[in-house]
Every structure is written in C-alpha cells, then in structure tokens.
N, C-alpha and C positions, 0 to 999 in steps of 0.2 A: 236805467242802466243798460248799456250795450255790451254784448259779449259776442265776438266774431262778427260784429256789425248787426247783430240781432238784438232788437229792443226787447229784452227778456221781460221787463215789466209790462209792456204792451202785449206780448205773447200771453202772459198770465191773465191779463185783463180780457183778452179775446176768448180764452178758454172759459173764464168765468161768465162772460156774456153769453156764450153758446150754451153753457150749462143752464142758464136762466131762461134762454129762448132758443131751443134747438133749431128752429127754422133759419137762424142766422148762419148755420153751417152749410146751407144749400147754395151751390154756385152753378152757373151755367156759363161755360166758356165757349167761344165761337171762333171759327176761322172761315175765310173765304178764299178759295183757290181758283186761279184763272190760268188756263193753258196759254202758253206763249208760242211755242214752236217745238216740234219734235218731242223730246223728253223734258223740255224746259217748262216749268210752271212757277208761278209766284203766288204765295200764300200771304194774305194780309190778316193780321191779328190785332184787334183793337178793343172792341167792346166786350163786356161780360157783365153778368148780373151776379151779385153776391152780397152777403150780409144784409139781405132784405131790400136791396136797391140796385138800380142800374148804375154801373160805374162809368164815370166820365174823366178819369184821371189820365187817359192817354189821348192827347189831342191829335197825335199822328200815329197811324198804324205801324206796327213792326212788319217788315217785309222779309219773308223767308223765301229765298230762291232755291229751287230744286231742279235737278237735271239728272242725267245718267252719265256715267263715264264713257269715254269714247269707245271702249271695247264693247259697250252695250248700246252703241249708236247714238250716244248723246254728245253734248258739246261742253260738258264740265262747267256749267254755269253755277253749280252748287251741288251739295250732297244729294244722293238719291233718297227716296222715301224710306228704304230700310235702314239707311245710315242715320236719317233723322230720327227714326224709331230708337236706335241705340243712343243717340244724343239725348232724347227725351228721358230715357231710362237713367242715363248717367247724371243728367241734371237733377232729376227727382231724388235719386239716391244721395247726391252731394248735398242738396238742400236739407234732406231729411237728417243726414248725419250732423250737419252744421247746426241746424236749429235745435235738434234734440241734445246735442252736446252742450250748447249754450244753456238750454233749460236745466241741464244737470250740473252746470258749473264746471264742465270739462273743457279745458283749453286745448284747442287744436293748434299745432304748429304748422302742420302740412296735411293735405288730403288730396289724393289723386286717384281717380277711378278710370280704369281702362276696360272697355267692353268689346268683345268679339262675338259675332254671330255667324253661323254657317247656314247657307241657303243653297238649294239646288234649283236651277232655273227650268228644269224639265216641265213642271206643271205650268209655270208662268208662260212658257212658250207653246203650250198646248201639246206637248210631246208625251205627257204621262197623266194618267188618271189616278195613279196611286202615290205619286210623290207629293208631299206637302208643298204648297206654294210659298209658305212663309218660312221663318227660321226653323231649323231642325234642332238647334240648341244655341244657347247664349251663355257666355262665360263672363263673369264680373271679377276683375282683379282690382284690388285697391292697396294703396300704401297710405298709412296715416301715422303721424306722430302726435302724441297728446300726453297730457299728464294723468290720464285715466289708468287705474289699475286694470289688470287683465279681466277681473270680474266686472268692473264698471264698463269696460269696453264691450264685453260679451253681452251685457244687459242692453247697452245702447244699440248694438248691431241687431240683436234679436227684435228690439222694438222697431227699428227702421225697416227691417225685412217684413215685419207684420203690418206696418202702417203706410208704406210707400204707395201712393195711388198708381203710379205707372207700373211698378212691380206687380201690383195686384192685377192690372190690366194685362200684363204679360202672362201671368199665371192662370187667369180665368177669362173665358170668353165674355165679351161685352156685346149685348144685342145692338145691331146696327139696322136702322130703319131707312129705307130709300124712298124719297119723294121727288118726283119730277115736277118742276115748276113750268 
C-alpha cells in the first residue's frame, strides 16, 4: 500500500528487518567534489553502502553544481554551499514529515517548507576571530494541510524534530576527519 508515494508496507518491513538485524541500519553516503573555476564546483553523488551491501542502483551520478552569487565574486552556476545546506535541511524535514505522516495514516494535501539562515562573512573573509563563520541562526517555516488533528500533528512534528538526520547535524557538531591523498 502506498500513501503519499511511500510504500508503507515496505517501510514497516524495513523497520522489522532492522529490529532483527541492527547492522542493516548502518549506511555510508559519499560525494566527490571537483573544483571547476573561481567559486564553481561540481559534486558527484552516486555510490553508497547500506543495508549490509554496496548499492549499485544509480548507473549515473547525480551532479550538483555549486557557485557563489556575483556579489560574492561567483558566476551563479548554482547555489552556494550554505544555500545547499539549507536545501539539505529542507529536503530532510520534508521527507521526514511525509514518511512519518504516511506511516501514521495521515494524509497530506500540501506541505511547503521555507528556510532562512543568517550569516556574517567577517570570519570567512579573515576579518574577525570572534564572529562565527557559519550560520548564526536558522528559521524553519512551514505550511501544511492534512487530515491530522492538532494532537496528531504535534506528535508527528515532535517525532520529526527528534529523528531528522540533517536537523541533528545542524544541532550537534559532527566530527570531521581530514585526509590528504
């Protein structure tokens, strides 16, 4: 059975399989970014490992072009990295709401998420040791229409806010290891 395009029966089977074999929940996602020119870069996303195996379902990589806006000396070949960060958060929250609504048999008529982030470039430009180089704050606004009661919606949103992988990465530092090949 599909609800919002989500195969709810397969979602349940996936949860059952992971409960029986917790290692199936471990995934490794990968990306490869190549500098093109100026602020323009291309990121290729294709392979990943998950559910106990290497995935080969993507015969061709996804290509994400990034750049800077002209005011930041770029050529506008794509969104910049901090915009892609907001897009990743919006995508993760949207999927989290849609999947969890489907699992709870809540019908969504519409869902739109808008995200804004404030950043001060002083640190990025080497002009400040005290200004944070990343976002100072992020605001998530959403509009949704569904058949959920206010209590059902509150429970759904509390669950999504607790379980969203990208929201978790926004809220908590993730160790980054650098290796030069």
